[in-house]
N, C-alpha and C positions, 0 to 999 in steps of 0.2 A: 813445505804448507803443512799447517796441522791438518790431521783429518777431521772432517765433520763429526761432531758428537752428537749422541742422542742418550737420553736418560731413561735406563730400564729400571722400572719399580716392580719388584717382585713379590706378588701374592700378599699384599697387605689386606687381608680379608677378615671379617669377623670371626669365623671360627678359628683363625690364627692370634686372635688378640685376647686380652683377659675377658672371660665369661664364654669363650668360645670351646668347641668340642675338643680342639687339639690346640690348646693356647700356648704361645711362646709366652715364657715368663716376661712380664712387662713389654709384650710385643707392641702395644700402642705407643710406645716412646720413641719409635722410628717416625710417627707421623709428622711431627712439628718439624724435624729436619727435612723430611722429603718435601714437605710443603715449601721450605725455603729453596730447596733445589728447583722443584718446579717452576717456582717464580723466576728464578734466574734462566733457566732454560727457555721459557716463554719469551722474557724479555729479550732474550738473545735470537728469537725466532728459530730455535732447534727443537726438534721432535722429543716427545714424550710417549714412551711405551710402558703399558702396564700388564704383566701377566697375572693370570688368576687360575687356581686350581677350579675345575670345572667337571667334577665327576658324576657319574650316573649313580642312581642309587644302588644299584647293584653291581660291585666291582671288586675284583681279586685285590686290590689295593686295601680294602676295608677288613679289619679283624673279624667282621660278621661273616665274612666269605673267605676266611683262610689267609687273609693279608695281615701286614704289619701294624696298621693304623685304625684308630676308632673312626667311624663315619664322619665325613667333614666336608665341607664345601660342596654339597650337593647340588645340581644344576637348578638354578631358580629359587633356591633356599634362602633365607636370610643369612644365614652363615656364610654362603657363597659370595654375599655382597662385599665390596669395598668399604673398607673404614668410613664412617659417615663424615669425619673431620678430614680425610684425605681430599685435597683440593685438586683432583683431576681436570685439567682443562678439556673442553669440549671436543678438540681433536686428538685426544689421546688415543693411540693406536692399542686396541685390546687383544690380547693374545690369551687364549683358552687352552689348557693343556690337562691331561688325564681324562679326556672325554671318552675314551674307549673303555669297555668292561675289563680288558685285560691288560690294562697300561698303567705303569706308575707316573712317568712323566714328570720327573723332578725339574728337568730343565725347561726354560722358556723356549728353547730352541726345538722343543717337541711338539709345541704348541701351534695353533693356527688362529688367524683372524676369522670373522664370520663369512669372511669372502673365500676362505679356504687358503689363504697365503700363509707359509711360514715366516718365522721371525727373519731367518736370514733373507728370504725374498724380501720381506718389508725393508729391511735396512739396505739391502742393495739398491732397491729403487729410490730409496731417500738419499743414497750415496753417503751412508754413515760408515766411519771406519774407526770409531771410538764409541765404546759404551761406557757410561758412567752408572755404576749399579749400586742400588739399596733396597732394603726390604726384608722379607721373611722367607725361610729362616736360614741364618748363616751356614749351618751345618748340614743343609739339605738343598732347597732350591736355589738359594743364592749361590752356593758352592758350585752346583751342577751348571746353572746358567753361565756363570762367570768362566768356568772352565771350558765349556763348549764354545763361548765366544772366543777364547783364545784359539781353541782348535780351528776356528772359523777364519783365523787370520786377523782377528779385530784386536784393536787396542783396547784394553780394560782397566778401570780405576775402580776401586772399590770405596763406598762411603763409609768411613769407620763408625760415625756417629749416627748412621741411619740403617743399621742392621741390627738384628738379635737373633739368637740362636734358641733351638728348642731344648737341647742338651738332654737327650735321652741319656746318655753316658756323660759324666763330668768330664770336662776337657774338650766335648766334641767340636765347639766352637774354634777354640785356639787351634786344635790339629787342623779344622778346615781353613782357617785363616793362613796357617803355615803352608799348607797345600797350595793356596791360591798365590802365595808370596813366592814360593818357588816357582811356580807357573809364570813368574813375571806380572803379576797383578800388584800393583802398588795401593797403599791405602791413603786416603785424603779425606779431611774434614770436609762438611759441605762449605764452611766458611772459606777454606782454601780453594776449592772447586772452581770458582770462577776465573782462575788464573788459566784453566785448562779449556775455556769455552773460547 
């Protein structure tokens, strides 16, 4: 029997999209395919989970306090909001990460719901054994979340047409994809995804 699937949408937030403070080049191009994926999961009665960076204003993650990144996705700010065209269903489980002042938390598995549940606890309660992953950025939070899902014993599929990388160094996304494929994570388009549900 196929394990129950859930869709994990990683960090499709305003600050990671064009015009944001840490924009992924053409990052908003993931929205349309993710909306199609959301529609398929909702139609199949399967859960949708969305992670978000949710940083305090003062954190060692930011270059203003010695970290690697410009300030982004500060709790409650417009930049921390999900992209306005992303059609998240009302029942979406929201996972917030990077909320502690001394944490980077690239992986959705480092985050928690508003009730304090980890992603692993949410997926276990929903009896999910397969994560279908898309979002931003391929070379950071998508990579970390997908590899942590494999380590947690889940089956993982990556939506090749619903991811985009920040590419601090040229080739970062390709290297991340190769690492994920070596870990046993196949690539699949949103169109071909329905055979997995």
